[in-house]
C-alpha positions as a LaTeX table, in Angstrom:
\begin{tabular}{lrrr}
\hline
Residue & $x$ (\AA) & $y$ (\AA) & $z$ (\AA) \\
\hline
Unk1 & 0.00 & 0.00 & 0.00 \\
Unk2 & 1.40 & 3.40 & $-0.99$ \\
Unk3 & 2.11 & 6.00 & 1.65 \\
Unk4 & $-0.11$ & 9.11 & 1.12 \\
Unk5 & 2.49 & 11.34 & 2.76 \\
Unk6 & 5.14 & 10.18 & 0.28 \\
Unk7 & 2.74 & 10.84 & $-2.59$ \\
Unk8 & 2.16 & 14.39 & $-1.36$ \\
Unk9 & 5.91 & 15.00 & $-1.20$ \\
Unk10 & 6.31 & 13.78 & $-4.77$ \\
Unk11 & 3.61 & 16.17 & $-5.99$ \\
Unk12 & 5.17 & 19.08 & $-4.09$ \\
Unk13 & 8.57 & 18.43 & $-5.68$ \\
Unk14 & 6.97 & 18.12 & $-9.12$ \\
Unk15 & 5.25 & 21.49 & $-8.69$ \\
Unk16 & 8.52 & 23.09 & $-7.55$ \\
Unk17 & 10.41 & 21.59 & $-10.51$ \\
Unk18 & 7.76 & 22.79 & $-12.97$ \\
Unk19 & 7.86 & 26.29 & $-11.48$ \\
Unk20 & 11.65 & 26.42 & $-11.79$ \\
Unk21 & 11.50 & 25.29 & $-15.43$ \\
Unk22 & 8.88 & 27.88 & $-16.34$ \\
Unk23 & 10.80 & 30.64 & $-14.58$ \\
Unk24 & 14.03 & 29.60 & $-16.35$ \\
Unk25 & 12.30 & 29.64 & $-19.72$ \\
Unk26 & 10.95 & 33.12 & $-19.00$ \\
Unk27 & 14.44 & 34.38 & $-18.12$ \\
Unk28 & 15.89 & 32.85 & $-21.30$ \\
Unk29 & 13.20 & 34.40 & $-23.47$ \\
Unk30 & 13.73 & 37.79 & $-21.87$ \\
Unk31 & 17.46 & 37.51 & $-22.52$ \\
Unk32 & 17.09 & 36.69 & $-26.21$ \\
Unk33 & 17.68 & 39.35 & $-28.84$ \\
Unk34 & 14.61 & 40.75 & $-30.51$ \\
Unk35 & 13.98 & 39.33 & $-33.97$ \\
Unk36 & 13.00 & 41.81 & $-36.67$ \\
Unk37 & 11.31 & 40.97 & $-39.98$ \\
Unk38 & 13.20 & 41.58 & $-43.20$ \\
Unk39 & 13.00 & 45.02 & $-44.84$ \\
Unk40 & 11.34 & 46.61 & $-41.79$ \\
Unk41 & 12.07 & 50.32 & $-41.47$ \\
Unk42 & 12.58 & 50.03 & $-37.70$ \\
Unk43 & 14.94 & 47.04 & $-37.94$ \\
Unk44 & 18.61 & 47.66 & $-37.08$ \\
Unk45 & 19.56 & 44.14 & $-38.19$ \\
Unk46 & 21.53 & 43.61 & $-41.44$ \\
Unk47 & 18.27 & 42.64 & $-43.20$ \\
Unk48 & 16.39 & 45.77 & $-42.10$ \\
Unk49 & 16.25 & 49.21 & $-43.73$ \\
Unk50 & 16.55 & 51.46 & $-40.68$ \\
Unk51 & 19.77 & 52.95 & $-42.04$ \\
Unk52 & 18.05 & 54.41 & $-45.11$ \\
Unk53 & 15.03 & 55.41 & $-43.02$ \\
Unk54 & 17.35 & 57.38 & $-40.72$ \\
Unk55 & 19.12 & 58.87 & $-43.74$ \\
Unk56 & 15.79 & 60.05 & $-45.17$ \\
Unk57 & 14.76 & 61.38 & $-41.76$ \\
Unk58 & 17.89 & 63.53 & $-41.64$ \\
Unk59 & 17.41 & 64.92 & $-45.15$ \\
Unk60 & 13.65 & 65.37 & $-45.37$ \\
Unk61 & 11.18 & 67.36 & $-43.35$ \\
Unk62 & 8.52 & 64.66 & $-43.08$ \\
Unk63 & 9.30 & 60.94 & $-42.98$ \\
Unk64 & 6.69 & 58.50 & $-41.64$ \\
Unk65 & 5.86 & 54.83 & $-41.49$ \\
Unk66 & 2.59 & 53.89 & $-43.19$ \\
Unk67 & 0.83 & 50.94 & $-41.53$ \\
Unk68 & $-2.76$ & 51.63 & $-42.60$ \\
Unk69 & $-4.62$ & 50.15 & $-45.50$ \\
Unk70 & $-3.77$ & 51.63 & $-48.93$ \\
Unk71 & $-7.39$ & 52.75 & $-49.15$ \\
Unk72 & $-6.45$ & 55.44 & $-46.59$ \\
Unk73 & $-3.80$ & 56.95 & $-48.86$ \\
Unk74 & $-4.65$ & 60.45 & $-50.08$ \\
Unk75 & $-6.40$ & 60.65 & $-53.46$ \\
Unk76 & $-5.40$ & 64.25 & $-54.06$ \\
Unk77 & $-2.14$ & 65.87 & $-55.16$ \\
Unk78 & 0.02 & 65.81 & $-52.05$ \\
Unk79 & 3.44 & 65.38 & $-53.64$ \\
Unk80 & 4.15 & 62.33 & $-51.47$ \\
Unk81 & 6.55 & 59.44 & $-52.02$ \\
Unk82 & 5.56 & 55.97 & $-50.87$ \\
Unk83 & 8.46 & 53.51 & $-50.63$ \\
Unk84 & 7.42 & 49.85 & $-50.90$ \\
Unk85 & 10.26 & 47.40 & $-50.15$ \\
Unk86 & 9.77 & 43.69 & $-50.99$ \\
Unk87 & 6.11 & 43.14 & $-50.00$ \\
Unk88 & 5.53 & 39.93 & $-48.06$ \\
Unk89 & 2.40 & 39.30 & $-50.15$ \\
Unk90 & 0.92 & 40.51 & $-53.41$ \\
Unk91 & $-1.82$ & 43.06 & $-52.68$ \\
Unk92 & $-5.27$ & 42.17 & $-53.93$ \\
Unk93 & $-7.00$ & 44.03 & $-56.75$ \\
Unk94 & $-8.77$ & 46.46 & $-54.42$ \\
Unk95 & $-5.50$ & 47.37 & $-52.71$ \\
Unk96 & $-3.70$ & 47.77 & $-56.05$ \\
Unk97 & $-6.50$ & 50.08 & $-57.20$ \\
Unk98 & $-5.92$ & 52.22 & $-54.09$ \\
Unk99 & $-2.20$ & 52.41 & $-54.86$ \\
Unk100 & $-3.00$ & 53.37 & $-58.46$ \\
Unk101 & $-5.39$ & 56.14 & $-57.35$ \\
Unk102 & $-2.64$ & 57.41 & $-55.05$ \\
Unk103 & $-0.27$ & 57.70 & $-58.04$ \\
Unk104 & $-2.90$ & 59.08 & $-60.42$ \\
Unk105 & $-3.50$ & 61.91 & $-57.98$ \\
Unk106 & 0.08 & 63.08 & $-58.48$ \\
Unk107 & 2.10 & 61.04 & $-56.01$ \\
Unk108 & 5.02 & 58.65 & $-56.51$ \\
Unk109 & 5.57 & 55.02 & $-55.54$ \\
Unk110 & 9.10 & 53.58 & $-55.38$ \\
Unk111 & 8.85 & 49.78 & $-55.48$ \\
Unk112 & 11.78 & 47.54 & $-54.54$ \\
Unk113 & 10.90 & 43.94 & $-55.44$ \\
Unk114 & 12.99 & 41.09 & $-56.85$ \\
Unk115 & 10.17 & 39.94 & $-59.12$ \\
Unk116 & 7.41 & 42.56 & $-59.36$ \\
Unk117 & 5.39 & 40.56 & $-61.89$ \\
Unk118 & 1.72 & 40.75 & $-61.00$ \\
Unk119 & 1.88 & 44.23 & $-59.47$ \\
Unk120 & 0.81 & 47.36 & $-61.40$ \\
Unk121 & 0.74 & 45.44 & $-64.69$ \\
Unk122 & 4.50 & 44.84 & $-64.64$ \\
Unk123 & 6.07 & 42.05 & $-66.69$ \\
Unk124 & 9.45 & 40.38 & $-66.09$ \\
Unk125 & 11.79 & 37.74 & $-67.46$ \\
Unk126 & 14.50 & 35.59 & $-65.86$ \\
Unk127 & 18.01 & 35.84 & $-67.29$ \\
Unk128 & 21.42 & 34.38 & $-66.55$ \\
Unk129 & 24.10 & 36.96 & $-66.04$ \\
Unk130 & 27.11 & 37.74 & $-63.86$ \\
Unk131 & 27.13 & 41.45 & $-64.65$ \\
Unk132 & 28.26 & 43.78 & $-61.87$ \\
Unk133 & 28.23 & 47.08 & $-63.80$ \\
Unk134 & 25.01 & 49.03 & $-64.26$ \\
Unk135 & 24.39 & 52.10 & $-66.42$ \\
Unk136 & 21.92 & 54.94 & $-66.46$ \\
Unk137 & 20.68 & 56.68 & $-69.65$ \\
Unk138 & 23.41 & 59.29 & $-69.33$ \\
Unk139 & 26.06 & 56.60 & $-69.44$ \\
Unk140 & 27.12 & 56.81 & $-65.82$ \\
Unk141 & 28.41 & 53.51 & $-64.46$ \\
Unk142 & 27.56 & 51.98 & $-61.08$ \\
Unk143 & 29.02 & 48.91 & $-59.46$ \\
Unk144 & 27.06 & 46.30 & $-57.51$ \\
Unk145 & 27.38 & 42.66 & $-56.38$ \\
Unk146 & 26.10 & 39.70 & $-58.36$ \\
Unk147 & 24.51 & 38.07 & $-55.31$ \\
Unk148 & 22.61 & 41.29 & $-54.50$ \\
Unk149 & 21.16 & 42.10 & $-57.90$ \\
Unk150 & 18.23 & 39.92 & $-58.93$ \\
Unk151 & 18.34 & 37.57 & $-61.93$ \\
Unk152 & 14.96 & 38.99 & $-63.00$ \\
Unk153 & 14.82 & 41.75 & $-65.61$ \\
Unk154 & 11.95 & 44.18 & $-66.17$ \\
Unk155 & 10.13 & 44.31 & $-69.50$ \\
Unk156 & 9.47 & 47.95 & $-70.31$ \\
Unk157 & 6.76 & 49.53 & $-72.48$ \\
Unk158 & 7.40 & 52.08 & $-75.17$ \\
Unk159 & 6.31 & 54.86 & $-72.79$ \\
Unk160 & 8.52 & 53.68 & $-69.92$ \\
Unk161 & 11.78 & 55.39 & $-69.05$ \\
Unk162 & 14.72 & 53.08 & $-68.34$ \\
Unk163 & 16.60 & 54.34 & $-65.29$ \\
Unk164 & 19.18 & 51.53 & $-64.81$ \\
Unk165 & 20.20 & 48.62 & $-67.00$ \\
Unk166 & 22.97 & 46.15 & $-67.72$ \\
Unk167 & 23.85 & 43.89 & $-70.62$ \\
Unk168 & 21.02 & 41.46 & $-69.69$ \\
Unk169 & 18.17 & 43.97 & $-69.53$ \\
Unk170 & 16.38 & 46.58 & $-67.48$ \\
Unk171 & 17.16 & 46.89 & $-63.76$ \\
Unk172 & 14.93 & 49.89 & $-62.97$ \\
Unk173 & 12.31 & 51.86 & $-64.87$ \\
Unk174 & 9.91 & 54.76 & $-64.44$ \\
Unk175 & 6.30 & 54.64 & $-65.61$ \\
Unk176 & 3.84 & 57.53 & $-65.71$ \\
Unk177 & 0.57 & 56.78 & $-63.92$ \\
Unk178 & $-1.95$ & 59.58 & $-64.27$ \\
Unk179 & $-0.45$ & 62.70 & $-62.70$ \\
Unk180 & 2.06 & 60.64 & $-60.72$ \\
Unk181 & 4.67 & 58.02 & $-61.45$ \\
Unk182 & 5.81 & 54.51 & $-60.56$ \\
Unk183 & 9.51 & 53.74 & $-60.10$ \\
Unk184 & 10.44 & 50.05 & $-59.97$ \\
Unk185 & 13.70 & 48.24 & $-59.35$ \\
Unk186 & 14.38 & 44.52 & $-59.03$ \\
Unk187 & 17.04 & 44.78 & $-56.28$ \\
Unk188 & 15.60 & 45.37 & $-52.78$ \\
Unk189 & 18.85 & 44.14 & $-51.20$ \\
Unk190 & 20.53 & 47.41 & $-52.18$ \\
Unk191 & 18.61 & 49.18 & $-49.43$ \\
Unk192 & 19.36 & 46.63 & $-46.68$ \\
Unk193 & 21.40 & 47.83 & $-43.71$ \\
Unk194 & 24.09 & 45.26 & $-44.45$ \\
Unk195 & 24.44 & 46.23 & $-48.14$ \\
Unk196 & 23.59 & 49.91 & $-48.48$ \\
Unk197 & 27.16 & 51.14 & $-47.88$ \\
Unk198 & 28.85 & 48.50 & $-50.06$ \\
Unk199 & 29.81 & 49.26 & $-53.67$ \\
Unk200 & 27.54 & 51.94 & $-55.20$ \\
Unk201 & 24.27 & 50.81 & $-53.64$ \\
Unk202 & 23.46 & 54.12 & $-51.96$ \\
Unk203 & 24.30 & 55.97 & $-55.17$ \\
Unk204 & 21.99 & 53.64 & $-57.08$ \\
Unk205 & 19.11 & 54.36 & $-54.69$ \\
Unk206 & 19.68 & 58.09 & $-54.93$ \\
Unk207 & 19.82 & 57.82 & $-58.73$ \\
Unk208 & 16.29 & 56.44 & $-58.65$ \\
Unk209 & 15.13 & 59.40 & $-56.54$ \\
Unk210 & 17.01 & 62.22 & $-58.28$ \\
Unk211 & 13.91 & 63.43 & $-60.20$ \\
Unk212 & 11.52 & 62.90 & $-57.30$ \\
Unk213 & 10.80 & 66.06 & $-55.36$ \\
Unk214 & 8.47 & 64.92 & $-52.60$ \\
Unk215 & 7.96 & 66.79 & $-49.36$ \\
Unk216 & 6.60 & 63.71 & $-47.55$ \\
Unk217 & 8.19 & 60.25 & $-47.64$ \\
Unk218 & 6.16 & 57.27 & $-46.42$ \\
Unk219 & 7.66 & 53.83 & $-45.75$ \\
Unk220 & 4.94 & 51.26 & $-46.41$ \\
Unk221 & 4.81 & 48.78 & $-43.50$ \\
Unk222 & 1.30 & 47.58 & $-44.37$ \\
Unk223 & 2.84 & 45.18 & $-46.90$ \\
Unk224 & 5.12 & 43.70 & $-44.20$ \\
Unk225 & 2.28 & 42.52 & $-41.97$ \\
Unk226 & 1.16 & 39.04 & $-43.05$ \\
Unk227 & $-2.13$ & 39.59 & $-41.21$ \\
Unk228 & $-3.07$ & 41.99 & $-44.00$ \\
Unk229 & $-2.69$ & 39.27 & $-46.65$ \\
Unk230 & $-5.85$ & 38.01 & $-48.27$ \\
Unk231 & $-6.87$ & 34.87 & $-46.39$ \\
Unk232 & $-10.05$ & 33.00 & $-45.67$ \\
Unk233 & $-10.37$ & 34.96 & $-42.41$ \\
Unk234 & $-10.80$ & 38.28 & $-44.19$ \\
Unk235 & $-12.55$ & 37.05 & $-47.35$ \\
Unk236 & $-15.70$ & 35.82 & $-45.62$ \\
Unk237 & $-17.75$ & 37.68 & $-43.00$ \\
Unk238 & $-17.35$ & 36.76 & $-39.36$ \\
Unk239 & $-20.89$ & 35.39 & $-39.00$ \\
Unk240 & $-20.31$ & 32.96 & $-41.89$ \\
Unk241 & $-17.01$ & 31.73 & $-40.40$ \\
Unk242 & $-18.75$ & 31.26 & $-37.03$ \\
Unk243 & $-21.47$ & 29.15 & $-38.67$ \\
Unk244 & $-18.82$ & 27.06 & $-40.46$ \\
Unk245 & $-16.93$ & 26.38 & $-37.20$ \\
Unk246 & $-20.13$ & 25.49 & $-35.35$ \\
Unk247 & $-21.19$ & 23.20 & $-38.20$ \\
Unk248 & $-17.83$ & 21.41 & $-38.12$ \\
Unk249 & $-18.08$ & 20.90 & $-34.34$ \\
Unk250 & $-21.65$ & 19.57 & $-34.62$ \\
Unk251 & $-20.55$ & 17.17 & $-37.37$ \\
Unk252 & $-17.72$ & 15.84 & $-35.21$ \\
Unk253 & $-20.08$ & 15.38 & $-32.25$ \\
Unk254 & $-22.65$ & 13.61 & $-34.47$ \\
Unk255 & $-20.02$ & 11.22 & $-35.84$ \\
Unk256 & $-18.75$ & 10.58 & $-32.32$ \\
Unk257 & $-22.27$ & 9.91 & $-31.06$ \\
Unk258 & $-22.88$ & 7.37 & $-33.84$ \\
Unk259 & $-19.60$ & 5.60 & $-33.15$ \\
Unk260 & $-17.86$ & 6.46 & $-36.40$ \\
Unk261 & $-14.24$ & 5.36 & $-36.51$ \\
Unk262 & $-11.43$ & 7.31 & $-38.16$ \\
Unk263 & $-8.21$ & 5.68 & $-39.23$ \\
Unk264 & $-7.16$ & 2.02 & $-39.27$ \\
Unk265 & $-8.48$ & $-0.57$ & $-36.84$ \\
Unk266 & $-5.77$ & $-2.02$ & $-34.63$ \\
Unk267 & $-6.61$ & $-5.39$ & $-33.06$ \\
Unk268 & $-5.12$ & $-6.04$ & $-29.68$ \\
Unk269 & $-2.33$ & $-8.60$ & $-29.82$ \\
Unk270 & $-3.76$ & $-10.58$ & $-26.92$ \\
Unk271 & $-6.89$ & $-11.24$ & $-28.99$ \\
Unk272 & $-4.95$ & $-12.99$ & $-31.74$ \\
Unk273 & $-1.92$ & $-14.45$ & $-29.96$ \\
Unk274 & $-2.26$ & $-16.55$ & $-26.85$ \\
Unk275 & 1.20 & $-18.02$ & $-26.60$ \\
Unk276 & 4.51 & $-17.08$ & $-28.11$ \\
Unk277 & 5.16 & $-19.09$ & $-31.27$ \\
Unk278 & 8.88 & $-18.67$ & $-30.74$ \\
Unk279 & 8.63 & $-20.19$ & $-27.26$ \\
Unk280 & 6.63 & $-23.17$ & $-28.46$ \\
Unk281 & 9.04 & $-23.85$ & $-31.31$ \\
Unk282 & 12.03 & $-23.60$ & $-29.00$ \\
Unk283 & 10.45 & $-25.97$ & $-26.48$ \\
Unk284 & 9.53 & $-28.48$ & $-29.20$ \\
Unk285 & 13.04 & $-28.36$ & $-30.65$ \\
Unk286 & 14.51 & $-29.00$ & $-27.19$ \\
Unk287 & 12.37 & $-32.12$ & $-26.72$ \\
Unk288 & 13.25 & $-33.42$ & $-30.19$ \\
Unk289 & 17.00 & $-32.88$ & $-29.86$ \\
Unk290 & 16.98 & $-34.53$ & $-26.43$ \\
Unk291 & 14.86 & $-37.49$ & $-27.63$ \\
Unk292 & 12.51 & $-36.81$ & $-24.73$ \\
Unk293 & 9.57 & $-38.41$ & $-26.52$ \\
Unk294 & 8.20 & $-40.08$ & $-23.39$ \\
Unk295 & 8.17 & $-36.80$ & $-21.43$ \\
Unk296 & 6.39 & $-35.02$ & $-24.26$ \\
Unk297 & 3.82 & $-37.82$ & $-24.51$ \\
Unk298 & 3.13 & $-37.64$ & $-20.75$ \\
Unk299 & 2.58 & $-33.87$ & $-21.00$ \\
Unk300 & 0.13 & $-34.34$ & $-23.88$ \\
Unk301 & $-1.73$ & $-37.07$ & $-22.02$ \\
Unk302 & $-2.01$ & $-34.92$ & $-18.89$ \\
Unk303 & $-3.37$ & $-32.04$ & $-20.95$ \\
Unk304 & $-5.99$ & $-34.31$ & $-22.56$ \\
Unk305 & $-6.92$ & $-35.65$ & $-19.11$ \\
Unk306 & $-7.46$ & $-32.05$ & $-17.98$ \\
Unk307 & $-9.83$ & $-31.54$ & $-20.91$ \\
Unk308 & $-11.70$ & $-34.73$ & $-19.99$ \\
Unk309 & $-12.27$ & $-33.36$ & $-16.53$ \\
Unk310 & $-13.48$ & $-29.99$ & $-17.85$ \\
Unk311 & $-15.75$ & $-31.26$ & $-20.63$ \\
Unk312 & $-16.77$ & $-34.81$ & $-19.71$ \\
Unk313 & $-16.56$ & $-34.51$ & $-15.92$ \\
Unk314 & $-14.10$ & $-37.42$ & $-15.69$ \\
Unk315 & $-11.90$ & $-37.17$ & $-12.56$ \\
Unk316 & $-8.32$ & $-36.26$ & $-13.37$ \\
Unk317 & $-6.83$ & $-38.91$ & $-11.04$ \\
Unk318 & $-8.44$ & $-41.92$ & $-12.78$ \\
Unk319 & $-6.29$ & $-44.27$ & $-14.83$ \\
Unk320 & $-6.70$ & $-44.48$ & $-18.58$ \\
Unk321 & $-7.60$ & $-48.18$ & $-18.39$ \\
Unk322 & $-10.59$ & $-47.34$ & $-16.18$ \\
Unk323 & $-12.16$ & $-44.89$ & $-18.60$ \\
Unk324 & $-13.67$ & $-47.41$ & $-21.03$ \\
Unk325 & $-17.24$ & $-47.03$ & $-19.76$ \\
Unk326 & $-17.14$ & $-43.25$ & $-19.85$ \\
Unk327 & $-15.66$ & $-43.23$ & $-23.37$ \\
Unk328 & $-18.37$ & $-45.63$ & $-24.58$ \\
Unk329 & $-21.04$ & $-43.18$ & $-23.37$ \\
Unk330 & $-19.34$ & $-40.03$ & $-24.67$ \\
Unk331 & $-17.95$ & $-41.54$ & $-27.88$ \\
Unk332 & $-20.82$ & $-43.73$ & $-29.16$ \\
Unk333 & $-19.77$ & $-43.77$ & $-32.82$ \\
Unk334 & $-16.49$ & $-45.53$ & $-31.91$ \\
Unk335 & $-16.59$ & $-49.30$ & $-31.45$ \\
Unk336 & $-16.01$ & $-50.72$ & $-27.97$ \\
Unk337 & $-13.03$ & $-52.76$ & $-29.14$ \\
Unk338 & $-11.34$ & $-49.70$ & $-30.56$ \\
Unk339 & $-11.93$ & $-47.77$ & $-27.34$ \\
Unk340 & $-10.52$ & $-50.59$ & $-25.20$ \\
Unk341 & $-7.48$ & $-50.96$ & $-27.50$ \\
Unk342 & $-6.89$ & $-47.21$ & $-27.53$ \\
Unk343 & $-7.00$ & $-46.74$ & $-23.75$ \\
Unk344 & $-5.02$ & $-49.87$ & $-22.94$ \\
Unk345 & $-2.31$ & $-49.06$ & $-25.47$ \\
Unk346 & $-2.07$ & $-45.50$ & $-24.19$ \\
Unk347 & $-1.72$ & $-46.67$ & $-20.59$ \\
Unk348 & 1.02 & $-49.13$ & $-21.54$ \\
Unk349 & 2.83 & $-46.46$ & $-23.54$ \\
Unk350 & 2.80 & $-44.03$ & $-20.62$ \\
Unk351 & 4.25 & $-46.68$ & $-18.28$ \\
Unk352 & 7.21 & $-47.37$ & $-20.57$ \\
Unk353 & 10.53 & $-45.71$ & $-19.70$ \\
Unk354 & 11.56 & $-45.02$ & $-23.29$ \\
Unk355 & 9.53 & $-44.36$ & $-26.42$ \\
Unk356 & 10.75 & $-44.46$ & $-30.00$ \\
Unk357 & 10.14 & $-41.64$ & $-32.43$ \\
Unk358 & 7.69 & $-43.71$ & $-34.48$ \\
Unk359 & 5.68 & $-44.64$ & $-31.38$ \\
Unk360 & 5.72 & $-41.03$ & $-30.25$ \\
Unk361 & 4.33 & $-39.78$ & $-33.57$ \\
Unk362 & 1.66 & $-42.48$ & $-33.60$ \\
Unk363 & 0.38 & $-41.84$ & $-30.08$ \\
Unk364 & 0.63 & $-38.09$ & $-30.46$ \\
Unk365 & $-1.80$ & $-38.35$ & $-33.36$ \\
Unk366 & $-4.14$ & $-40.55$ & $-31.28$ \\
Unk367 & $-4.05$ & $-38.11$ & $-28.36$ \\
Unk368 & $-4.80$ & $-35.30$ & $-30.78$ \\
Unk369 & $-7.77$ & $-37.32$ & $-32.03$ \\
Unk370 & $-9.07$ & $-37.68$ & $-28.46$ \\
Unk371 & $-8.56$ & $-33.94$ & $-27.83$ \\
Unk372 & $-10.58$ & $-32.96$ & $-30.90$ \\
Unk373 & $-13.37$ & $-35.32$ & $-29.90$ \\
Unk374 & $-13.48$ & $-33.90$ & $-26.38$ \\
Unk375 & $-13.30$ & $-30.21$ & $-27.38$ \\
Unk376 & $-15.19$ & $-30.23$ & $-30.66$ \\
Unk377 & $-17.51$ & $-33.24$ & $-30.15$ \\
\hline
\end{tabular}
């Protein structure tokens, strides 16, 4: 019987251990460095763009972060520049329309995206190049890194102005949209904190902005929040989603109530295996190698005698020779002479000290015959 006091002590120590583990995990989490998403304007990590945000803040009167929906952007001439750096998702058609209205009103969007296909009607192609020298229309040369510049090239229209290019195609272009303009480049890594001061990356960014005279610069952070992406949670109304969840729960409860089974059916081993086959084979091999035929025959006879006691109510201690009358009543389709010969021969065989293999096989079959008659009738 377990001691209740000892059980209480065990539970107390478990609670103390769990408390220590939780407190340790809290301390470790507090001590970890904050992780910033890529291209975030407030991120000081090498993958952030806080360096350029600070640069713009020091050279412009108004620099802000824009976290609202694009539908809130002004639809009037405000001479504003919206910088979009590698959106985490492609805005839906309604959001793209809002961005277009923002540009048509006389504002500018500067888009940094490795493959801007699908946004603002832009088309691209993939090329293979190791070029590190870029050129503007005036022939000025800029140097960059092959692992920073994208392998995607922009496909320009006849009305587009090529701002930067290399031997493989267009790197950056400008497109007039209503009263405003769209500036696109395929290399957002130029503006990263870890790359902006290497090679001519800062000069390349400024080359894209040299004709932009905006009093207000907005860094778009709406496109860096995955919660703003179009998902099933914001496609359908809340009441419809609530009905769907309730319907799913009711379906599960109904299936559970009616005993529906999911997955494969696993049958318990004890329902299919009573003894170990390996153990039986090993025991049989031991008897055969040791020529212990008589011992095996005695074990079989004792087992059959146990069945006689269970099924035919014949006492276990009786001798085989004395069971003729009972066998004649229970085994009527067998002749009396055969019964007498069977029981007498079995008794003589069990009294012998040694048994040959042939005799063992013969009497094992006869004992098996008696067992089937007793158990199966």
